C-alpha positions as CSV (number, residue, x, y, z in Angstrom):
1,M,94.7,89.4,136.4
2,T,94.2,92.3,134.0
3,R,95.7,95.6,135.2
4,S,93.4,97.6,137.3
5,E,95.0,100.9,136.6
6,T,93.2,103.3,134.2
7,A,96.1,105.6,133.6
8,R,98.4,104.6,130.7
9,P,101.9,103.8,131.8
10,D,104.7,104.4,129.3
11,V,104.9,101.4,127.0
12,A,107.1,102.9,124.3
13,R,110.3,101.0,123.4
14,P,113.6,102.3,124.7
15,D,114.5,103.9,121.3
16,A,111.0,105.3,120.7
17,R,110.7,108.9,119.7
18,P,107.5,111.0,120.0
19,A,104.7,110.2,117.5
20,G,106.1,112.4,114.7
21,T,106.5,116.2,115.0
22,G,104.3,119.2,114.8
23,A,100.9,120.2,115.9
24,T,99.1,117.1,114.6
25,A,101.4,114.7,116.4
26,A,101.1,116.6,119.6
27,L,97.3,116.7,119.4
28,V,97.1,113.0,118.6
29,E,99.1,112.2,121.8
30,R,97.3,114.8,123.9
31,T,93.8,113.7,122.9
32,A,94.7,110.0,123.1
33,Q,96.1,110.5,126.6
34,A,92.9,112.3,127.7
35,L,90.8,109.4,126.4
36,D,92.9,106.6,128.1
37,A,90.9,106.2,131.2
38,E,87.5,106.4,129.4
39,L,88.6,103.8,126.9
40,V,89.8,101.3,129.5
41,A,86.4,101.7,131.2
42,F,84.7,101.3,127.8
43,R,86.5,98.1,127.0
44,R,85.7,96.7,130.5
45,D,82.0,97.4,129.9
46,L,82.1,95.5,126.6
47,H,83.9,92.6,128.2
48,A,81.3,92.4,130.9
49,H,78.4,92.4,128.3
50,P,79.6,90.2,125.5
51,E,77.3,89.2,122.6
52,V,77.7,86.4,120.1
53,S,77.7,86.7,116.4
54,R,74.8,88.7,114.8
55,A,73.4,89.4,118.3
56,E,75.7,92.3,119.0
57,V,72.7,94.7,119.7
58,R,74.0,96.3,122.9
59,T,77.6,96.4,121.6
60,T,76.5,98.3,118.5
61,A,74.3,100.7,120.5
62,V,77.1,101.8,122.9
63,V,79.5,102.3,120.0
64,V,77.0,104.3,118.0
65,D,76.0,106.4,121.1
66,R,79.6,107.3,121.8
67,L,80.3,108.3,118.3
68,R,77.1,110.5,118.2
69,A,78.2,112.1,121.5
70,A,81.4,113.1,119.6
71,G,79.3,114.9,117.0
72,L,79.7,112.1,114.4
73,D,77.0,110.5,112.3
74,P,77.4,106.7,112.5
75,R,75.2,104.5,110.3
76,P,74.0,101.2,111.6
77,L,74.1,98.1,109.4
78,L,70.9,96.1,108.7
79,V,71.1,93.9,111.7
80,T,74.1,94.6,113.9
81,G,77.3,96.6,113.3
82,A,77.8,100.1,112.1
83,F,80.2,102.4,110.2
84,C,81.0,106.0,110.5
85,D,82.9,108.6,108.4
86,V,85.3,111.1,109.8
87,G,87.3,113.8,108.0
88,P,87.1,115.9,104.8
89,E,85.4,114.4,101.8
90,R,87.4,116.5,99.3
91,G,90.6,118.4,99.1
92,P,91.0,122.2,98.8
93,D,90.6,122.0,95.0
94,G,87.5,119.8,95.1
95,E,89.4,116.7,94.3
96,R,88.4,113.3,95.8
97,L,90.6,112.3,98.6
98,P,91.6,108.6,99.1
99,R,89.7,107.1,102.1
100,L,91.2,104.9,104.7
101,G,89.1,102.2,106.4
102,L,89.7,101.2,110.0
103,R,88.0,97.9,110.8
104,A,87.0,96.3,114.2
105,D,84.9,93.3,115.0
106,L,82.2,93.2,117.7
107,D,81.3,89.6,118.5
108,A,82.2,87.4,121.4
109,L,82.6,83.6,121.6
110,P,80.2,81.0,123.1
111,V,82.7,80.0,125.9
112,E,82.8,80.5,129.6
113,D,84.6,83.6,130.9
114,R,87.3,82.4,133.3
115,C,89.0,85.8,133.7
116,E,89.8,86.7,137.3
117,C,88.6,90.3,137.1
118,E,85.7,92.5,138.3
119,W,84.5,93.1,134.8
120,R,84.2,89.4,133.8
121,S,81.3,88.4,131.6
122,T,77.8,88.7,133.0
123,A,76.4,86.6,130.1
124,P,76.5,82.8,130.8
125,N,78.9,80.9,128.6
126,V,79.7,84.0,126.4
127,A,83.1,85.7,126.6
128,H,85.3,88.1,124.7
129,A,88.0,85.3,124.4
130,C,89.5,86.6,121.1
131,G,90.0,90.3,122.0
132,H,87.2,91.8,120.0
133,D,86.4,94.1,122.9
134,L,89.9,95.4,122.5
135,H,89.6,95.8,118.7
136,T,86.3,97.7,119.0
137,T,87.6,100.0,121.7
138,V,90.8,100.8,119.7
139,V,88.9,101.7,116.6
140,L,86.4,103.8,118.6
141,G,89.2,105.6,120.4
142,A,91.0,106.3,117.1
143,G,87.8,107.7,115.7
144,L,87.4,110.0,118.6
145,V,91.0,111.3,118.2
146,L,90.4,111.8,114.5
147,A,87.1,113.6,115.1
148,D,89.0,116.1,117.3
149,L,91.6,116.6,114.6
150,H,89.0,117.1,112.0
151,E,87.2,119.7,114.1
152,R,90.5,121.6,114.3
153,G,91.1,121.3,110.6
154,L,94.1,119.1,111.0
155,L,92.8,115.8,109.4
156,A,93.8,115.7,105.8
157,R,92.1,112.5,104.7
158,P,88.7,110.9,105.0
159,V,88.5,107.9,107.3
160,R,85.7,105.2,107.6
161,L,85.4,103.4,110.9
162,I,83.9,100.0,110.4
163,F,82.4,98.0,113.3
164,Q,81.8,94.6,111.8
165,P,79.5,91.9,113.3
166,A,80.0,88.1,113.3
167,E,83.7,87.6,112.6
168,E,83.6,84.3,114.6
169,V,81.1,82.4,112.3
170,Q,81.0,81.2,108.7
171,P,79.9,82.8,106.6
172,G,81.1,85.8,108.5
173,G,80.1,89.4,108.9
174,A,82.6,90.6,106.3
175,H,80.0,89.5,103.7
176,D,77.4,91.7,105.5
177,V,79.8,94.7,105.3
178,L,80.7,94.1,101.6
179,G,77.1,93.3,100.6
180,Q,75.9,96.6,102.1
181,G,78.5,98.7,100.3
182,V,80.5,99.7,103.3
183,L,83.7,99.4,101.4
184,D,82.4,101.6,98.5
185,G,84.7,104.6,98.3
186,V,87.3,103.1,100.6
187,D,90.8,102.9,99.0
188,R,92.7,101.1,101.7
189,V,91.7,99.3,104.8
190,V,93.6,98.2,107.9
191,A,92.9,96.2,111.1
192,L,94.6,95.2,114.3
193,H,94.4,91.9,116.0
194,A,95.2,91.1,119.7
195,E,98.3,89.0,120.0
196,P,99.1,87.7,123.5
197,K,102.4,86.2,122.3
198,L,103.7,89.7,121.9
199,D,104.4,92.1,124.8
200,V,102.4,95.2,125.0
201,G,104.4,97.9,123.2
202,Q,105.2,95.5,120.3
203,I,103.5,95.5,116.9
204,G,103.8,92.5,114.6
205,T,103.7,93.0,110.8
206,R,104.2,90.9,107.8
207,I,104.0,91.4,104.0
208,G,101.9,88.8,102.2
209,P,99.7,86.2,103.9
210,I,99.5,86.7,107.7
211,T,96.7,84.2,108.4
212,S,95.5,81.0,106.9
213,A,92.5,80.0,104.8
214,S,90.0,78.3,107.1
215,D,87.1,76.0,106.0
216,T,84.7,73.8,107.9
217,V,84.6,70.1,106.9
218,S,82.2,67.3,108.0
219,V,82.0,63.8,106.7
220,T,78.9,61.7,107.4
221,I,78.9,57.9,106.8
222,T,75.8,55.7,106.7
223,S,75.0,52.1,106.4
224,A,72.2,49.7,107.4
225,G,73.9,49.1,110.7
226,G,74.1,45.7,112.5
227,H,75.6,43.6,115.3
228,T,79.3,43.8,116.1
229,S,79.4,40.0,115.9
230,R,78.5,40.2,112.2
231,P,80.4,43.1,110.7
232,H,80.6,41.3,107.3
233,L,76.9,41.7,106.9
234,T,76.8,45.5,106.9
235,G,78.9,48.5,106.3
236,D,81.0,49.2,109.4
237,V,80.4,52.9,109.9
238,V,82.8,53.3,112.8
239,Y,85.7,51.5,111.1
240,A,85.2,53.6,107.9
241,L,85.1,56.8,110.0
242,G,88.5,55.7,111.5
243,Q,90.0,55.4,108.1
244,V,88.7,58.9,107.1
245,I,90.2,60.3,110.3
246,T,93.6,58.8,109.8
247,Q,94.0,58.6,106.0
248,V,92.4,61.7,104.5
249,P,94.8,64.2,106.2
250,A,97.7,62.1,104.9
251,V,96.3,62.0,101.4
252,L,96.0,65.8,101.3
253,G,99.6,66.1,102.4
254,R,100.6,64.0,99.4
255,R,98.3,65.5,96.8
256,L,98.9,69.2,97.6
257,D,102.2,71.1,97.7
258,P,103.6,70.7,101.2
259,R,104.8,74.3,101.0
260,S,101.1,75.4,101.0
261,G,100.7,74.4,104.7
262,V,97.6,72.4,104.2
263,N,96.3,71.1,107.5
264,L,93.1,69.0,108.1
265,T,92.4,68.6,111.9
266,W,89.4,66.8,113.2
267,G,87.6,68.4,116.2
268,S,84.6,66.1,116.8
269,V,83.5,62.5,116.0
270,H,80.1,61.0,116.8
271,A,78.9,57.5,116.1
272,G,76.9,54.9,118.0
273,G,76.0,54.6,121.7
274,V,76.5,51.0,122.7
275,P,79.6,48.7,122.4
276,N,77.9,45.7,120.7
277,A,76.0,47.5,117.8
278,I,77.4,48.9,114.6
279,P,75.6,52.2,114.2
280,S,73.8,53.2,111.0
281,A,75.4,56.7,110.9
282,G,78.4,58.6,112.1
283,T,80.0,62.0,111.5
284,V,83.4,63.5,111.9
285,S,84.0,67.3,111.7
286,G,87.0,69.5,111.6
287,T,88.7,72.4,109.9
288,L,90.8,72.5,106.7
289,R,93.4,75.2,106.8
290,C,95.8,76.3,104.1
291,L,98.5,79.0,103.9
292,D,98.3,79.4,100.1
293,V,95.4,80.7,98.1
294,R,96.0,78.5,95.0
295,A,96.3,75.3,97.1
296,W,93.1,76.4,99.0
297,E,91.2,76.6,95.7
298,R,92.2,73.0,94.8
299,A,91.9,71.5,98.3
300,G,88.1,71.1,98.2
301,Q,88.1,68.7,95.2
302,V,91.1,66.8,96.5
303,L,89.3,66.4,99.8
304,H,86.1,65.0,98.2
305,D,88.1,62.6,96.1
306,A,90.2,61.4,99.0
307,V,87.2,60.7,101.2
308,E,85.3,58.7,98.5
309,Q,88.4,56.6,97.7
310,V,89.2,55.9,101.4
311,V,85.7,54.6,102.2
312,A,85.2,52.8,98.9
313,P,86.1,49.3,100.2
314,Y,83.7,49.4,103.2
315,D,80.2,49.2,101.6
316,V,79.0,52.5,103.1
317,E,77.4,55.7,101.8
318,V,79.3,58.9,102.4
319,T,78.4,62.6,102.3
320,V,81.1,65.3,102.4
321,H,80.1,68.8,103.5
322,H,82.9,71.4,102.7
323,Q,82.0,74.9,103.7
324,R,84.3,77.6,102.3
325,G,85.3,79.9,105.1
326,V,87.9,82.6,104.5
327,P,91.0,83.0,102.3
328,P,94.3,84.0,103.9
329,V,94.7,87.7,105.0
330,D,97.1,88.8,102.3
331,N,98.8,92.0,103.4
332,D,99.6,94.6,100.7
333,E,103.2,95.7,100.7
334,A,102.6,99.4,100.5
335,V,99.9,99.5,103.2
336,T,102.0,97.3,105.4
337,G,104.8,99.8,105.0
338,E,102.6,102.6,106.1
339,L,101.5,100.6,109.1
340,E,105.1,99.9,110.1
341,A,106.0,103.6,109.7
342,A,103.1,104.6,112.0
343,A,104.0,101.9,114.5
344,R,107.6,103.0,114.7
345,A,106.3,106.5,115.6
346,V,104.4,105.0,118.5
347,V,106.6,102.2,119.8
348,G,110.0,102.9,118.3
349,P,111.8,100.9,115.6
350,S,112.6,97.9,117.9
351,G,108.9,97.6,118.8
352,V,108.0,96.6,115.3
353,V,108.7,92.9,114.8
354,L,108.2,90.4,112.0
355,T,105.3,88.2,112.9
356,E,104.8,84.6,111.8
357,Q,102.0,83.4,109.5
358,S,99.2,81.9,111.6
359,L,97.0,79.0,110.7
360,G,94.1,80.9,112.2
361,G,91.4,82.3,109.9
362,E,90.2,85.9,109.8
363,D,87.3,87.1,107.6
364,F,89.1,90.5,107.2
365,A,90.6,88.5,104.3
366,W,87.5,89.2,102.3
367,Y,88.1,93.0,102.5
368,L,91.5,92.5,100.9
369,T,89.9,90.8,97.9
370,K,88.3,94.2,97.2
371,V,90.8,96.9,98.2
372,P,94.5,96.9,99.3
373,G,95.0,96.6,103.0
374,A,96.8,95.0,105.9
375,M,96.4,93.6,109.3
376,A,98.9,94.0,112.1
377,R,99.2,92.2,115.4
378,L,98.9,94.3,118.6
379,G,100.9,93.0,121.5
380,T,98.7,92.4,124.6
381,G,101.0,90.4,126.9
382,T,102.4,91.8,130.1
383,P,106.2,91.6,129.9
384,G,107.4,88.8,132.1
385,G,103.9,87.7,132.8
386,R,101.9,84.6,131.8
387,R,101.2,83.9,128.2
388,Y,97.5,83.4,127.3
389,D,96.0,82.0,124.2
390,L,93.2,83.2,122.0
391,H,89.8,81.5,122.1
392,Q,90.3,80.5,125.7
393,G,88.0,81.7,128.5
394,D,90.9,83.0,130.6
395,L,92.3,85.3,127.9
396,T,93.6,88.4,129.7
397,I,95.1,91.4,128.0
398,D,97.4,94.1,129.3
399,E,95.1,97.1,128.9
400,R,98.0,99.4,128.0
401,A,97.5,97.9,124.5
402,I,94.4,100.1,124.1
403,G,96.5,103.2,124.1
404,V,99.1,101.7,121.8
405,G,96.4,100.7,119.3
406,V,94.6,104.1,119.4
407,R,97.8,106.0,118.8
408,L,98.8,103.7,116.0
409,L,95.6,103.9,114.0
410,A,95.0,107.6,114.7
411,G,98.6,108.3,113.8
412,L,98.3,106.3,110.6
413,A,95.1,108.1,109.5
414,A,96.5,111.5,110.4
415,G,99.9,110.8,108.6
416,V,101.9,111.0,111.8
417,L,104.7,108.7,110.7
418,H,108.2,107.9,111.9
419,E,110.8,110.0,110.3
420,P,113.8,108.1,108.7
421,D,117.0,108.3,110.6
């Protein structure tokens, strides 16, 4: 069960030091601490009122209202989502300052909430099962801290808070953000993602690809259909589907470099309704994932060729639908270094760990095709507690992760970094 406390216990690692030195570091910590209880309540409210992709109307409204209450000027996107600028536009000599983007995603998943908590979802079969309520709360909280710094004249760089809709669908909301010019004038962009495999107080980073390319694939096979006693008189749709299911993933594994981590996994198959009739149509659907961009660019054609060659002997018609999803999130080395330095200031050197590359997809990848950036994993597991998984209705986070994320992003934006030993 998620922690009920609203105060933030100390989650710094044993060798952590305060978040930098000086007035800015002290104010980041003091303002973040003052916001802890409010942000826990804010996240619980989001969790109780989840909204699916491109329907995040209430979620957008409560974010926008809180930013306006802080004296900021958030600008809604065309349907759902918003962005908001904080900080100085120009330096003391009138020079343009490099702008940092902080990105969160707003949408929930169409799954049943099975969390054992008072703030469980009030929307039937909709739940924040990927931690986007956490992501949104962290970026909001960082924005409130930065707004306070700016009011005091202590924020030296401009920051853009980005609250993106529709991360969980393809094509995703990253295209909405890019198409509406939200990244215009942004020089670097960062994001955090909930990671239940890491303890709260740990930050996972990685240079280079940290996620996988992820595409949706469906194969539909048709024939005239017939009786199961006379399979030689028609194309056997079910048998052909079986060959696609078993052989096509194997073909991809032999036609593409195995180091690219290509993985085709089927998630659904539908054909027929009675045991003694060969149906006239059937479909199998799944996801194609790849760890390497160059292999991902080739995989579509290899997939089409493999399907056609596998079903060729069976006298059926085949249609392959391959929907490009997202490329891998490819973390920039310099931005990752900045994230690590900020993380060490918050959780200590031992709290920053090398994370594995995931086969999961993330449309934050599209941002990084435009500007340098990086994504880090924010530990949400309670030390010694049960390990949950993303996209499951019982996903439960240790709420102390909110404060860690706020301090990390606010410290990064404010330049409060770990000093070398």
